[in-house]
C-alpha atoms as one frame of an Amber mdcrd trajectory, in Angstrom:
protein
   0.517   0.335  -0.086   1.072   3.948  -1.073   0.425   7.017   0.684   0.855
   9.400  -0.345   1.319  12.809   1.986   1.636  16.487   0.702   4.462  18.548
   1.441   2.835  20.119   4.214   2.380  16.718   5.138   5.409  15.620   5.171
   7.080  18.731   6.653   4.696  18.435   9.810   5.742  14.529  10.506   8.994
  15.352  10.270   9.345  18.675  12.294   7.798  16.001  15.515   9.931  13.320
  14.646  12.916  13.045  17.589  16.925  13.066  16.281  16.394   9.587  17.434
  13.434   8.785  15.501  14.905  10.449  12.119  18.450   8.488  12.661  16.565
   5.245  13.292  14.134   6.526   9.505  17.378   7.507   7.942  19.134   3.254
   8.572  16.009   1.708   7.237  17.724   1.835   3.625  21.337   4.369   4.058
  21.745   4.067   0.303  18.595   5.661  -0.644  18.284   8.483   2.442  21.800
   9.238   1.474  20.071  10.206  -2.210  17.199  11.721  -0.780  19.135  14.175
   1.195  21.365  14.615  -1.929  17.856  15.538  -3.695  16.519  18.030  -1.148
  20.006  19.750  -1.261  20.204  19.813  -4.848  16.333  20.610  -5.148  15.725
  23.398  -2.259  19.336  25.235  -1.593  19.310  27.652  -3.608  22.781  29.267
  -3.039  25.996  27.005  -3.691  27.613  28.451  -1.457  24.931  26.670   1.551
  24.838  23.397  -0.519  28.352  23.496   0.293  28.627  24.402   3.690  25.666
  21.069   4.025  27.394  19.379   2.058  30.612  19.548   4.441  27.997  19.205
   7.899  26.955  15.191   6.590  29.452  12.602   8.229  31.031  10.808   5.568
  29.597   7.715   4.839  30.929   3.940   5.434  29.226   1.266   4.283  30.369
  -2.504   5.064  31.464  -4.183   1.708  32.022  -7.843   3.395  31.028  -9.019
   6.268  34.186 -11.067   8.189
């Protein structure tokens, strides 16, 4: 089942999440949400300077390719 939310509804959900809930959401599917964050920065931040600041603020993403 797919539920479609308006932009306002999505903002309201995100504004009412705790940091821990937000991190839990991101950790469920890291690749999907990294793409989502990058799309957000690309589409909603007009200033290249601000985009660069945001990108530098994120820690490097590390992936475990092989489980020893």
